[in-house]
ROTORTOR-848775 format. One line per field, with one value per residue (C-alpha): residue number from 1; residue in one letter; x, y, z. Coordinates in Angstrom, 2 decimals, decimal comma, padded with zeros to 5 digits. Layout:
# residues N
num = [NUM	...]
residuo = [a	...]
px = [X	...]
py = [Y	...]
pz = [Z	...]
***
This chain:
# residues 451
num = [1	2	3	4	5	6	7	8	9	10	11	12	13	14	15	16	17	18	19	20	21	22	23	24	25	26	27	28	29	30	31	32	33	34	35	36	37	38	39	40	41	42	43	44	45	46	47	48	49	50	51	52	53	54	55	56	57	58	59	60	61	62	63	64	65	66	67	68	69	70	71	72	73	74	75	76	77	78	79	80	81	82	83	84	85	86	87	88	89	90	91	92	93	94	95	96	97	98	99	100	101	102	103	104	105	106	107	108	109	110	111	112	113	114	115	116	117	118	119	120	121	122	123	124	125	126	127	128	129	130	131	132	133	134	135	136	137	138	139	140	141	142	143	144	145	146	147	148	149	150	151	152	153	154	155	156	157	158	159	160	161	162	163	164	165	166	167	168	169	170	171	172	173	174	175	176	177	178	179	180	181	182	183	184	185	186	187	188	189	190	191	192	193	194	195	196	197	198	199	200	201	202	203	204	205	206	207	208	209	210	211	212	213	214	215	216	217	218	219	220	221	222	223	224	225	226	227	228	229	230	231	232	233	234	235	236	237	238	239	240	241	242	243	244	245	246	247	248	249	250	251	252	253	254	255	256	257	258	259	260	261	262	263	264	265	266	267	268	269	270	271	272	273	274	275	276	277	278	279	280	281	282	283	284	285	286	287	288	289	290	291	292	293	294	295	296	297	298	299	300	301	302	303	304	305	306	307	308	309	310	311	312	313	314	315	316	317	318	319	320	321	322	323	324	325	326	327	328	329	330	331	332	333	334	335	336	337	338	339	340	341	342	343	344	345	346	347	348	349	350	351	352	353	354	355	356	357	358	359	360	361	362	363	364	365	366	367	368	369	370	371	372	373	374	375	376	377	378	379	380	381	382	383	384	385	386	387	388	389	390	391	392	393	394	395	396	397	398	399	400	401	402	403	404	405	406	407	408	409	410	411	412	413	414	415	416	417	418	419	420	421	422	423	424	425	426	427	428	429	430	431	432	433	434	435	436	437	438	439	440	441	442	443	444	445	446	447	448	449	450	451]
residuo = [m	k	h	a	p	l	s	l	r	r	v	l	t	k	g	l	i	g	i	q	i	a	v	l	v	g	f	v	m	l	a	a	v	p	i	l	l	a	m	g	v	q	q	n	l	d	e	d	v	v	g	d	i	a	r	s	i	e	r	g	a	d	g	g	f	v	l	a	p	n	g	d	l	e	k	t	i	a	n	y	p	e	f	w	f	l	v	v	d	v	d	g	k	m	l	t	r	g	n	v	p	p	p	a	m	q	h	p	e	t	l	v	h	v	a	s	a	n	i	n	d	l	g	d	p	r	s	p	y	a	i	v	r	s	r	n	t	d	i	g	r	l	w	v	m	t	g	g	g	p	t	l	s	f	g	v	l	g	k	a	f	g	n	p	a	f	l	g	l	i	f	l	l	s	t	a	t	v	l	t	i	p	s	l	i	q	r	s	l	r	g	t	e	k	i	a	q	d	a	a	l	i	d	i	g	q	s	d	v	r	l	s	y	e	d	v	p	t	e	l	i	p	l	v	r	a	f	n	e	a	l	d	r	l	d	s	g	i	a	r	q	r	r	f	l	a	d	a	a	h	e	l	r	t	p	i	a	i	l	q	t	r	l	e	s	l	p	d	g	p	h	k	r	q	l	q	r	d	s	a	r	l	g	g	m	a	n	e	l	l	d	l	h	r	m	a	l	s	p	d	g	f	e	p	v	d	i	v	d	i	a	t	q	v	t	a	d	l	a	p	l	a	i	d	a	g	s	e	i	e	f	v	g	p	e	k	p	v	m	v	k	g	d	a	s	a	l	s	r	a	i	a	n	l	v	h	n	a	m	s	h	g	g	a	a	v	s	v	r	v	e	v	n	t	d	g	r	v	v	v	s	d	n	g	p	g	i	d	p	t	q	r	e	e	i	f	w	p	f	h	r	l	s	q	s	p	n	g	a	g	l	g	l	s	l	v	r	d	i	v	k	r	h	g	g	k	i	t	v	a	t	a	p	q	g	g	a	l	f	e	i	s	l	p	v	i	a	a	n	g	p]
px = [106,74	104,14	103,18	102,29	098,94	097,97	097,37	095,11	095,81	099,60	099,07	096,64	099,02	102,27	100,26	098,75	101,97	104,01	101,29	101,65	105,41	105,29	102,54	104,25	107,75	106,05	104,41	107,61	109,43	106,68	106,62	110,65	110,98	109,29	111,29	114,07	113,33	112,15	115,33	116,84	116,00	115,92	119,55	119,17	121,15	120,72	120,01	120,73	124,31	122,70	122,20	125,81	126,61	124,66	126,06	129,77	128,35	129,65	129,87	133,64	134,33	133,19	129,19	131,13	130,81	133,31	133,56	133,78	133,91	132,50	133,25	130,40	131,28	134,64	134,13	131,77	134,14	137,24	135,09	133,43	135,67	133,56	131,26	130,50	128,33	127,63	125,20	123,40	121,55	118,53	121,63	123,08	126,39	127,83	130,41	131,26	132,99	134,14	134,06	129,87	129,46	128,70	125,27	124,84	126,65	124,73	122,41	122,92	121,27	117,58	117,61	116,80	113,60	113,07	112,33	113,05	113,97	115,39	117,22	117,67	119,32	122,23	124,01	127,29	128,06	129,85	127,16	123,75	122,08	121,50	119,28	117,70	116,87	116,98	117,46	117,57	120,53	121,95	123,19	120,37	117,91	120,65	119,97	122,07	122,46	125,14	125,83	128,12	127,76	126,18	123,19	120,12	120,73	118,46	119,66	117,14	114,94	117,81	116,71	113,25	113,29	115,53	113,69	112,50	109,28	108,87	110,02	107,40	104,96	105,64	106,06	102,53	101,21	102,36	101,84	098,23	097,78	099,29	096,71	093,31	093,71	093,19	090,37	089,02	088,95	088,10	084,74	084,73	085,23	082,19	079,60	082,49	083,01	078,43	079,27	082,23	079,16	076,56	078,90	080,29	076,43	076,31	076,07	074,02	071,41	071,26	072,24	069,15	071,46	073,03	075,08	073,77	075,15	074,06	076,93	079,74	081,89	081,45	084,18	083,36	080,07	080,99	082,57	079,25	077,03	079,47	079,65	076,05	075,50	078,09	075,68	072,38	073,92	075,16	072,38	070,90	072,77	071,86	068,54	068,50	070,88	068,10	065,23	067,90	067,87	064,74	062,69	064,74	064,84	060,32	061,26	062,68	060,70	057,93	060,40	061,83	058,28	057,43	060,54	059,97	056,70	058,41	060,60	058,28	056,89	060,03	060,66	062,26	066,72	069,63	069,81	065,52	067,03	069,81	068,01	065,81	068,45	069,58	065,91	066,26	069,12	067,96	064,74	066,57	068,54	065,49	063,94	067,51	067,73	064,39	065,01	067,34	065,50	062,66	065,31	066,40	063,38	062,77	062,26	058,75	057,36	059,41	057,91	058,91	059,17	060,06	063,68	063,56	060,24	061,78	064,68	062,99	060,33	063,35	064,78	061,74	060,96	064,49	064,82	063,13	066,02	068,20	067,55	066,51	070,42	072,07	072,69	071,56	070,08	068,97	067,43	068,69	067,12	065,56	061,63	061,37	060,51	064,06	062,27	063,61	062,17	062,46	060,74	060,11	059,81	063,63	064,73	063,77	065,19	068,84	068,77	067,64	070,55	073,43	071,76	071,10	074,76	076,22	074,16	075,91	079,64	079,55	080,18	078,32	076,74	077,04	075,52	074,05	073,02	071,15	071,47	068,99	070,58	068,51	070,73	069,77	072,74	071,43	074,32	074,45	077,42	078,80	081,11	082,53	085,70	084,84	085,89	089,91	090,28	091,50	088,50	085,52	085,18	084,80	082,12	079,90	080,80	077,48	077,94	080,63	081,35	084,48	084,24	081,63	079,24	076,42	073,79	073,50	074,38	076,30	073,87	072,60	075,11	075,50	071,57	072,44	074,17	071,75	069,12	071,06	072,57	069,40	067,87	070,76	072,61	075,69	077,55	080,59	082,40	084,77	085,42	083,51	084,06	083,56	085,89	083,53	081,98	080,57	078,02	076,97	074,23	073,73	070,57	069,09	066,56	064,01	061,86	062,52	061,93	058,17	057,29]
py = [119,68	119,41	116,30	115,20	114,26	110,62	109,31	105,87	104,52	104,85	103,52	100,65	099,73	099,54	097,28	094,89	094,69	094,02	091,74	089,09	088,95	088,18	085,21	083,98	084,05	081,99	079,68	078,71	078,47	076,33	074,28	073,75	072,94	069,36	068,23	069,15	068,08	064,87	064,85	064,58	061,95	059,76	060,44	064,35	064,49	067,25	066,29	068,51	067,28	064,66	067,65	068,15	064,60	064,25	066,87	065,84	062,30	061,91	059,35	057,88	055,96	053,12	054,22	054,10	056,68	059,35	061,46	065,54	066,80	070,46	073,13	072,42	068,86	068,47	071,21	068,16	066,08	067,78	068,48	065,44	062,65	060,37	061,29	058,09	058,09	055,10	056,11	053,93	054,04	052,13	049,64	049,22	051,34	051,69	054,20	054,60	056,91	056,94	053,91	052,84	050,48	046,54	046,65	049,18	047,15	044,01	044,92	048,32	047,41	047,45	051,69	052,53	050,75	053,64	057,08	058,16	056,78	057,18	054,91	054,90	051,57	050,99	048,31	049,85	051,49	054,13	055,47	054,38	056,77	057,19	058,30	057,37	059,54	059,96	063,29	063,51	064,31	064,95	061,25	059,86	059,14	058,49	056,79	057,99	056,69	059,01	059,21	060,41	064,06	067,44	067,22	069,58	072,81	075,51	077,19	075,70	078,55	080,91	079,58	079,43	083,34	083,92	081,74	084,25	083,09	083,68	087,13	087,54	086,45	089,57	091,64	091,01	091,50	094,27	095,65	094,32	096,18	100,05	100,05	098,46	099,94	103,94	102,47	100,16	102,86	106,06	103,23	102,31	105,97	107,44	107,97	109,81	112,68	113,44	114,10	116,27	118,15	118,26	119,02	122,36	123,41	123,78	127,56	129,59	129,55	125,99	124,29	122,05	120,35	116,85	114,19	111,10	107,66	106,25	104,79	105,31	102,77	101,75	102,25	105,85	105,34	106,54	109,78	110,64	109,93	112,19	114,87	114,99	114,83	117,77	119,54	118,94	119,89	123,55	124,16	123,71	126,07	128,62	127,80	128,92	131,91	133,21	132,82	134,41	137,27	137,43	137,20	140,28	142,48	141,80	142,77	145,80	147,10	147,98	150,38	151,65	152,17	154,35	156,23	157,30	158,77	160,46	161,90	163,37	165,07	166,84	170,60	171,13	171,41	169,93	167,64	166,33	165,77	163,91	161,08	161,02	159,53	157,60	156,46	155,70	153,80	151,46	151,29	150,34	148,01	145,48	146,03	144,66	141,57	140,98	140,55	138,32	136,10	136,11	135,92	132,31	131,35	128,66	130,65	128,26	130,88	132,60	133,69	136,00	139,81	142,23	143,96	147,19	147,97	147,24	149,18	151,89	152,06	151,98	154,51	156,81	155,97	157,11	160,38	162,56	161,74	161,66	166,31	166,33	165,59	167,69	164,51	163,11	159,95	158,51	155,29	153,78	150,66	149,11	149,45	145,42	143,50	141,35	139,08	136,86	134,44	136,26	137,98	141,44	143,07	141,17	142,52	145,87	146,37	144,93	147,45	150,26	149,15	149,63	152,89	154,13	152,83	155,18	158,66	157,45	156,85	158,51	161,88	165,17	166,01	162,02	161,60	157,53	155,92	152,81	150,97	147,61	145,24	142,84	140,37	140,59	142,71	145,31	148,09	150,66	153,05	156,88	158,89	159,44	157,70	154,42	151,22	149,61	146,76	145,14	145,48	144,52	141,33	142,30	145,10	141,62	140,68	141,17	144,25	145,43	149,11	150,69	154,13	155,15	156,56	157,56	155,49	152,26	149,11	146,69	144,69	145,97	145,25	141,24	141,69	142,62	139,93	137,06	138,04	138,18	133,84	133,30	134,17	132,61	134,74	136,84	140,39	142,02	145,44	147,52	150,92	153,12	155,10	157,86	156,88	155,67	152,17	150,10	147,18	145,06	142,10	139,45	137,45	134,96	135,27	132,91	134,19	136,43	139,91	141,01	143,57]
pz = [-084,29	-087,36	-088,43	-091,49	-091,98	-091,74	-095,05	-094,53	-098,00	-097,24	-093,94	-095,36	-098,20	-096,62	-093,96	-096,21	-098,72	-095,29	-094,25	-097,65	-097,68	-094,09	-095,13	-098,30	-096,12	-093,52	-095,18	-097,20	-093,47	-092,00	-095,98	-095,52	-092,25	-092,13	-094,99	-093,55	-090,17	-091,94	-094,02	-091,08	-089,51	-092,76	-095,40	-095,95	-099,16	-101,25	-104,73	-106,60	-106,60	-109,13	-111,40	-111,83	-111,94	-115,03	-116,63	-115,80	-117,96	-121,66	-124,68	-125,00	-128,74	-127,50	-126,17	-122,73	-119,99	-119,80	-116,75	-117,22	-113,77	-113,85	-111,72	-108,97	-108,78	-108,61	-105,57	-103,80	-104,64	-102,58	-100,41	-098,98	-099,32	-098,83	-101,96	-103,77	-107,49	-109,98	-113,15	-115,51	-118,83	-120,82	-122,10	-119,29	-119,58	-116,28	-114,68	-110,58	-108,86	-105,19	-102,75	-103,15	-101,28	-102,57	-102,21	-104,01	-107,04	-106,68	-109,27	-110,91	-113,67	-111,81	-111,04	-114,71	-113,34	-109,91	-110,79	-107,89	-104,13	-101,03	-099,25	-095,45	-094,97	-097,64	-095,27	-095,24	-091,92	-093,52	-095,71	-094,98	-096,90	-100,76	-102,98	-107,00	-109,02	-112,94	-115,25	-119,45	-120,38	-124,30	-124,01	-122,90	-119,86	-116,62	-113,64	-110,51	-106,94	-105,20	-101,34	-098,68	-100,78	-099,15	-097,26	-097,30	-094,26	-094,51	-096,72	-099,08	-096,80	-098,89	-101,63	-101,85	-101,75	-103,88	-106,17	-109,38	-108,89	-105,24	-105,91	-108,39	-107,11	-103,52	-107,41	-108,61	-104,56	-104,11	-106,81	-107,18	-103,61	-104,66	-107,67	-105,85	-102,15	-103,09	-104,98	-102,64	-099,97	-101,57	-102,27	-098,79	-097,85	-099,87	-096,93	-095,12	-098,23	-097,89	-093,67	-095,04	-097,59	-094,65	-092,13	-094,13	-094,45	-090,61	-089,13	-087,17	-089,38	-090,28	-086,90	-086,90	-089,57	-088,20	-089,79	-091,90	-091,17	-094,23	-096,06	-093,62	-092,82	-088,98	-087,74	-088,13	-087,09	-083,24	-084,11	-086,59	-083,66	-081,10	-083,41	-083,65	-080,42	-079,69	-082,09	-079,82	-076,85	-078,54	-080,17	-076,40	-075,10	-077,74	-078,48	-073,84	-074,80	-077,43	-075,12	-072,17	-074,75	-076,15	-072,36	-070,74	-074,48	-073,28	-069,85	-071,18	-073,16	-070,93	-068,08	-071,46	-072,78	-069,06	-068,97	-072,11	-071,44	-068,18	-069,95	-072,11	-068,86	-068,18	-068,85	-072,53	-071,98	-073,04	-070,08	-070,89	-074,80	-073,56	-071,83	-074,50	-076,76	-074,41	-073,63	-077,18	-077,25	-074,67	-076,92	-079,93	-078,21	-076,95	-080,39	-081,91	-079,61	-080,23	-083,96	-083,76	-081,80	-083,98	-087,41	-085,09	-086,23	-089,21	-092,30	-093,46	-093,70	-096,58	-099,51	-102,67	-102,28	-104,36	-103,19	-105,34	-103,52	-100,25	-100,70	-102,42	-099,02	-096,93	-098,98	-098,77	-095,09	-093,77	-096,69	-093,35	-091,62	-093,46	-094,31	-090,99	-089,93	-093,10	-095,24	-098,33	-099,33	-103,34	-104,66	-107,87	-109,11	-112,37	-113,24	-113,12	-109,96	-108,02	-106,76	-103,51	-101,51	-098,03	-094,89	-096,35	-092,71	-092,15	-095,63	-094,70	-091,35	-093,04	-095,48	-092,66	-090,54	-093,67	-094,10	-090,23	-090,07	-092,83	-091,37	-088,04	-088,96	-092,39	-090,64	-091,43	-094,66	-095,46	-098,58	-098,81	-101,77	-102,22	-105,37	-106,24	-109,16	-111,16	-109,74	-106,36	-104,93	-102,60	-102,46	-100,39	-099,49	-098,29	-098,75	-095,22	-093,74	-094,70	-092,78	-092,09	-094,15	-090,93	-089,15	-091,85	-089,91	-086,55	-087,23	-087,63	-084,19	-081,93	-079,76	-081,44	-081,77	-083,94	-081,68	-079,51	-080,32	-078,31	-081,04	-081,61	-079,52	-081,55	-082,46	-086,02	-088,51	-086,75	-087,10	-090,66	-091,48	-089,30	-091,82	-095,36	-094,22	-092,98	-096,16	-098,39	-099,34	-098,07	-097,65	-097,74	-097,23	-099,57	-100,35	-102,32	-104,95	-103,74	-100,60	-098,20	-096,80	-099,09	-097,78	-100,41	-100,23	-102,53	-102,61	-104,77	-107,30	-107,46	-110,59	-113,95	-113,40	-114,51	-116,88]
***
């Protein structure tokens, strides 16, 4: 089962919103619970009923109070038989309802001097608790003393959580989180974009590149360190392999040279010629291994070279070999130099390998064309059978051969690709206009063409 990629932005945004909501809920609960506990120990009367009472008081014709209970007050009266209240104003007008405890009736006019009070012991065992609150109404300011009515409970938490201010705060915090988290993460992970770019540069030609720790979040440093250490181990293994191949090639050159010398002393005949071809193949393999080792060295010695001059010289050197094989070879290029930075010997070997490949696999009487363009492209094409599109990547693998030809060891095209990559270029394979294979080397031009 394929899982969706993990999004750090999504995870952090959802996590922070959840944390903020949990903190707000916890804060409201911590703030409300002590109040409820304290009220439970004392009178815990719900003062919302004071507003219901004040809204139910009207002025009569004589200036006195008239009770016109609204719906909420009617429910309270019906549900709480011991419910009572006393209302006064600044002029001494008074209204009572229910069994008001006698102590509350002793000096009701003094209530106008009290803004708010919680009475824990009114002196009446039936209703020992009472609250005093004042409210501004359409008929003036009223002072209300009440008891025996609804009490506070944990339902106050529900009211707090459903409060528009609480919900609005959650909405604002969530919106701010959604808007700010992506940019904060992008700034925090800016260093990872740089190490991703550095990692993209790492290949066989630039294996010494290491990822930088600069601007990398502390949490990702162990990952970057482990990656760099893995690259160190790979480099060490590749270096050992290259040294082994170079040493083996060096050791093979002497016995191969001795073998070729001794073959020269044999009488002419088909067996001698076959042995000479075989020994030449061994010698070519040793030379290609040495070239691979040499190309693994640092390109610090690169210098400006004329790719037109290099391709011209290669074509001229291989023309006699092509003519002896009954093939044709031609060169097409600009009259002006095309300058690139590189190793002339290595670039010459790359072009020569492509020409050899065309003559070896293009069939009898193949026509080979070498072309240099002013933009740094070198094209080697032929009119042979071409290369199957499904195998155009495999032909660059070391020791990979499409045919069992006795010529070559399967290292020529691998060497060409390594040479081109180390020169900052690329090589592609296509079908030539004449139907055969077309290899195109693209190299970066470093200077304008001379006269």
